[in-house]
N, C-alpha and C positions, 0 to 999 in steps of 0.2 A: 504494500500499499504506500502510496505517496501522499502524505498528509498535506502537501501543498496544492493538490488537485481540488477544484471546486466541484460542486454538484453539476454545474453546466459543462465543465471540462470532461468530467467522468461520463456524462450522458453523450457528449459529442463523440468521444472515443468509442463508446459502446455501439452507437448507431452506425458506425463505419463497418461493423462486423456483419457477417451473415446473420440472418434472422435467428438461427438456432445457435448462435455463438456469443452474442452481445450480452454483457453483464455490467451492472452498476452495483458497487458495494459501498455501503456506509458503515464504518466501524465507529461506534458510539461509546464513549467513556466519559462519564460526568457530563460537563457542558461542551466537550470537544467532540467534533465529528471529522473523521478522516475519510476522504472520498477516493474511489478508484473505479475506473471504467475501462473496458476493453474486451478481450476475448476470454471466455470462460476457461479455455485451455491454459491461460496464463495466470490465473488466480487460484491460490490454494488456501484453504482455511488453516489457521494456526492450530494444528492438532494437539500441541502441548498445552493449549489453554482451554480446549473444549471441555464441556462438563461431562460428556459421556461418549463412549465409542459407538453406542447405538445411534446417537444423534448423527454422527458422522456417516454411518452406513446409510441412514435414511436420506441424508443430503446427497450422497453419491448416486443413489437410486434416482432421485429427482433430477440430477444433472444428466444422467444417462438418458432419461426420457426426454429431456429438453434437447440434448444433442441429436437425438434421433428424430426430432421434430414431432414427437408425440404430444408435447406441450408447447404452445406458442409463447406462453409466458409462465413464469413460476416465481415464487417467493419463499426463500428460506431465512429463518431467523436463527443465527448461531449464537448460543449463550455461552459466554466464557466464565471460567472459575473466578476471574478477578472482578467480576461484576459488570464488565463491559459486554457489548453484544455487536453482532454484525447483521445488517439487513442486506441479504444477497438477492438482487432483483434481476432475474433472468429474462431476457427478451424485451425489456422496456425500451420504448422508442420515443416517448414524449415526457416533458417535464411533469405533466399531470399524473402519468403513471408512476413516476418516481415518488411524487408527493403522496399518492394514495398508498403505495406500499410502505413508505416511511411512516406514515400515520398509523397504519396497521401494526407495524413493528413496535412503535412507541406505545401504543395502547396495550399490546400484548405484554411488553416488558414491564409496563407500570403495574399491571395486574398480577404478574407472576414473580416479581422481583422483591427481594427484601432490601435492595439498595436504597438508602434514603434519598439520593439525588433523583431517583425515578419517581418517588412518591410525591414530590413537591408539585 
């Protein structure tokens, strides 16, 4: 992840990819958000921080279906042991789609997290 990327830069990179390869990732920790966009083949979740191996397996299944064009878009929320999380938005092509998935991720994180910064 390149924390210098903006949401618009990440989306611009993702839309340059084939429909079944573009991804936008928002890594959220506290009030900081790091953005990355590009080809799903070039992004890997940080396995050392993931909360469970089972979650990683479900993520890879989702990615396989996306790469095979069985899913035009998909959204995965990666929860990390340090309290941060990543919103992995597969196949997004518009700013509105990014906003919708990010809103969904934040709501889910708020309801399931014990982190005080998410409860505010």
